N, C-alpha and C positions, 0 to 999 in steps of 0.2 A: 487548340483547342481551348475554348473558356472554359475558365474556372468557376461550378457554381455556388456561389456564396451560402455560408449556411447559417441561413437567420436565426433558426435557436440561437446557435451560441451565440448569433451576434446580439444577438437580443439579451441573453443575460450579461454578455462582458459590459454591454451601455449599461443594466440594471446598475449591475457589479461597481461600476465607474463613478454611479450618479449616487450610490450610498457613500464614499469615496469624499466624490467631490463636496457633497450639501454638506457635511459641516466644515471640510475646511470655508468653504462660502460661508456660511453662519458663523463662525472664531474671525474670518478677517473681517465682515462689513459691520460684525456689534462692536473688536479694537477699531475701527474708526469712526463710530458714530457720539453722540453724545445722550447723557445718558433720554432728556427731552426727545430724541429721533428712535431712539430702542425704545420707547411708553410707548409712540405712535403708531408702530410698524418693527417687527423681529425680522421679517424675511426684506425688506425695502433694501435697496441699496443706500448707501451712506451721503447723506446730499454733499457735505465738505471732508476733506479729508486731515480727521481731528489726530496729527500727530503729540501732539500733545499728551494723547493718555499713555504712551510708550514712556515718555519723559517722567512721568505720575508712576509711571510702575517701575521702572527704574528704581526712583529714589526710593520708593515705597520698601519694595522687599531687597533695598539695600544689593540689586540685582549682580554686579563685578565683584561683590564678595562670594554668593553662593553660586558664579561661576564656573569661580575659580575653585572652590569646593568641587563642585561637583567634576574639572576636569581630569583635578587630581584623581580622584576615587576611581574615573572613569579609567582614563589612561594606566594608573598603576594597576588596574584589578585585570586588564588586558593584559600588560606585559608578564603580571606574573604564570597570568591564568597557560598562558601559552604555554610559556615554560616549562611548567611543574606537569600540568595536565599532560602535554607532549611525553613527557619523559618516562611518566606515572603510567602512561598508555604503551606505550613503548614495552619497557618492560613485562607487560600482561600481555601484550598482544605477541611475543616471540617466545613468552611460556608457558604457553595455553596447554599445554600436553604434562604441566605439573600441577596437584591439586591446588595444591595452595594460591597458586597464581588463578586458577580458575573459581576458587574460593571468594579471593578478594575483587577477581571481575565481576561476580554475583551479586559479591554486596555492595560494593560500589551502584550499581546496574540497579540497587533494593531500595537506593535511596529514592527513585524519583518519585516512588508512590508513599511517600510520607507529605501526607499533605503539613503548610508551612503553620496554620494558627496550632499544632499542637507543639510546634519544639518553641512558638514564641517565646511566650514564658520563659523558661527555662534557660533559652537567648537573654532574654534579657537581663536577669541576674549573673548568671556567669561572664557575661560582657563588664556589666558591671564590676563584679566582681574580683576581675582582673585586670582590671582597668582599660579596658578595650572600647570603649561606650565613645568614641573618638574616630575620625576619616580611617586611620592606620587600622585600625581594627574592623571596621567597617569589609576595608579592602580583603583581611584575612579573612572575613564571613563569605564576603562572592567566591572568592577563589575554592574556598572548601566546598559552597555548597553546587558549581557550577561543574565539579568534578562528577559527580555520577552521571548528566547529563552528557557531559564530555567522554570522559571516557568511553560512553557506547557509544560517538558515534567516529571517536581517534582509533579505537582498535580496531573497528570493522575498516577502515583505511588502512593500516599497516598492515596490516593482515591480508590486503589486496596488494602488496608490493613486494616484489619477488625478493625472495632470501639467496637469490645467484649476487643480485648486486653487494648485499652485503660479507657475502663469504667471500665474494673475489678481492675488498677490499683488507678482508683478513690476511687474504695471500698476502697480499702490500704490504703485510705488517701495521695495521692499521689496528687500533686498542679499540675496545668495546664503546670508550667513550665520542674517538673519533668516529666510529662508524654511524654514530646516532647526527653528531654534528655536521660531519661533512657527506656525510649517505641518504641518511632517512629524511634528515629534519628538510630539505631542499626536498626533498619531497613530498613534504607532507605539505607544502606553499599550500595550495586549495584548501586543503580541510584548516590548513591555518588562519588563511583569510576567516572563511566560513563562522570558527568560532570566536574569533575577535570582532567581529562585526555583531554576531549575536550576541556576546556578550558586553559590547560595548552598548547598545540598545537596551539590554536589560538594566545596567551599571547605571548609565543618567538617569533611564524614566521613570526607576524603581522610584516606589517613593514608604511602602509600611517599614524593609529591614531600617532604612533609615530614620526612617521615626521613629523605631523602638530601639533603635543604638544609640544616635548621637543624643547626647541629652545637654551640651554647649548651642546658646544661639549663634555664633559664631562661629561653628560646623555645619549649620542648615545647606544642605545641598538645596538645587531648583526647583524640584517637585515639592518641597516641605514650604519654602517662604510661598508659596499660593496660596497659604493659610491665611494670610494678611489680609483677603479682600474678603474674607467671611467674618462676620459680625454675628451677634443674635438676635441683630435687626435688620441684618440683610443680607444684599453680594452687591459688590461693584464690578456690573458683572465688563463695565467699558473695560477698566483698568486691568479684570481680572482675563478678559481674553489679550486683551495689549501683550501681557506678562507670558500667556502658555503661548502663544505665536514665539516669541523671543527666547522660549523654553525651549520650544518643539524646533526652532530652523536649524542648529546645527546637527539633529540627529538627521534632518530632512535632506540637510545638504552631502551627509555621510552614507545616508541610506543611495541617493541617487549616485554616488561617485561610485559608490562598494555593491549595488545589488548584482551585478551580472558575477562577481564571485559567490556570491551567494550558493546563487546555481547553478557556477561552474562546478565550487565545490563536491557540491552536494553530487551529481550529477556525473561528473569523473569516480565520487567512490562507488557509484550504484555499476556503473560497467567495466572497471576493474577487474 
């Protein structure tokens, strides 16, 4: 029996795809045009492949230095987030029957409802006072600010892991530290992958927090160096879009390879 096509769903998917593909087409076509071609028609295809826009963008933004800064901040943030947030979540999830840990859980989760602009000014003053207005300080802030959302999803996932597995490990002489690293942490692989990918996308693409924290020009990340194309007299759109594509490419590659783990982590946590 032939399956019927759901035309409404197909139409919605097609419209959604257009909303994603059209901005991507605009970014690629503008990056490959000359300013004259862009002035003639924004929507037309580029006449030639003006790849020299990418070379000029690399030179204007000191691209490789900014790439190195973004890579250091992103990788360090992801590693520290997984290690620290998972341990805190495990302690809370296995002690939720105690008032102190239940209070900690709601305390962390309540941070989700605090708008960032409210704490922006205190962050600027405190990071400057403590000498944290550098990439290492930025990593610390990412780890701390991510803990609210990560605790929320980690605790739900850990509570779905049967306690009998941990009790069996303890019966075999495993310590609490050993139970976490040998039994629980390997079982957290799907949710760890989800947290890692979401944290990676956030730290790589974030603009506001690096803008208010980083003070040295040599510490600038890729989103920040895009400012070089904008002046009070106008914006060099061809070089700007070439630079945007280069900054965007690593995260597109990461997402294409890792998107199945995002979906897998969420669905496994939901059905356990």
